[in-house]
N, C-alpha and C positions, 0 to 999 in steps of 0.2 A: 515614296514609301507610304504604305497605309498603316494606320494605327491598329494595334491589336485590340479586338474587342475585350474589354475588362469583364471579369466574371461578376456580373451584377448580383448573383445569388449568394456570393461570399461576403459582400459588403455588410449586410446586417450581422452576420456571424462575427466578422472582424470588429465591428463597431461594438457589439455586445462583449466581446472578449476584452477589448481595450477599456470598456467601462468597469467591468467586474472581474478583472484578473486576479486581484488579491483575494476576493471572496471565493472564486473558483479554486484558487490554490489551497485556501484553508479548508474548504469542504473536501477537496481531494485528499489532503493529508489526514483529516479525521476519519474519512472512509477508509483509507489504508490501515490506520491504526485499529480501527473497529474490526476490519477483516483479519488482521494479525491476531487480535485477541480471540476472535471466534475460532480461527484455525487452530490456535494453541490449546484452547479449551477443548475442542474436538479431539485433538491429538492426545491430550492427557486422559480424557475419558475413555478413548479406545484402547489405551495402554493397560487397562485393568487385566488382572490375572484371570485365566480361564477356569472353568469348572473341574477340569481334570489335572490341575496343578497340584503336585505333592512336594512339599518342602524337602530339602536334602538334609537339613540339620535335624536331628532327633531331639526329643525333650531332654532337658538338662538334669543332672543329678546334683544333689546337695549332701555334703558330708554331715556327720552328726555333730561335730564341733560348731559348725555354722548354724545348724538347727537349734542347738542348745543356747547359743547367743541370741538368736532371734526370739526364742521363748522367754528368755530372761528380760527382755524389754518390757518396760511398763506400759500399761494401757492408758487411755485417756481418762478413764474413770478412777484411776489411782490418784492419791493426793501427792502433791509435789513435796519434796524434801525442803527443809528450811534453807534459805540461802546462807552461804558462808560469808561471814563479815570479817574483815581484817581490821585490827585495831590501829594499825599504823596509817591507814588511808581513810579519809573522810569522803562521804559521798556528797558531791556538790548538788545533787538533786533532792536531798532531804532537808527538811526545815529544822 
């Protein structure tokens, strides 16, 4: 029985893979993660709304009572009212 000729061109590749199998695996995982991030970014950018989109909900309305309550709020330029102090409790942060 004759020996089968071994594939001599595969020996360097197998030797290289045996030496650097962990490095090749880590590079492969990082490349897959980078590709996933790029594909996801591309997918999110392409999902933007087109120019001919019209929203189905119309502008909201506000009743007069709510508008009066909003107008009654003080602005930042107004002075603040004096704080209410209760005589029964002492403030631990004052001297």
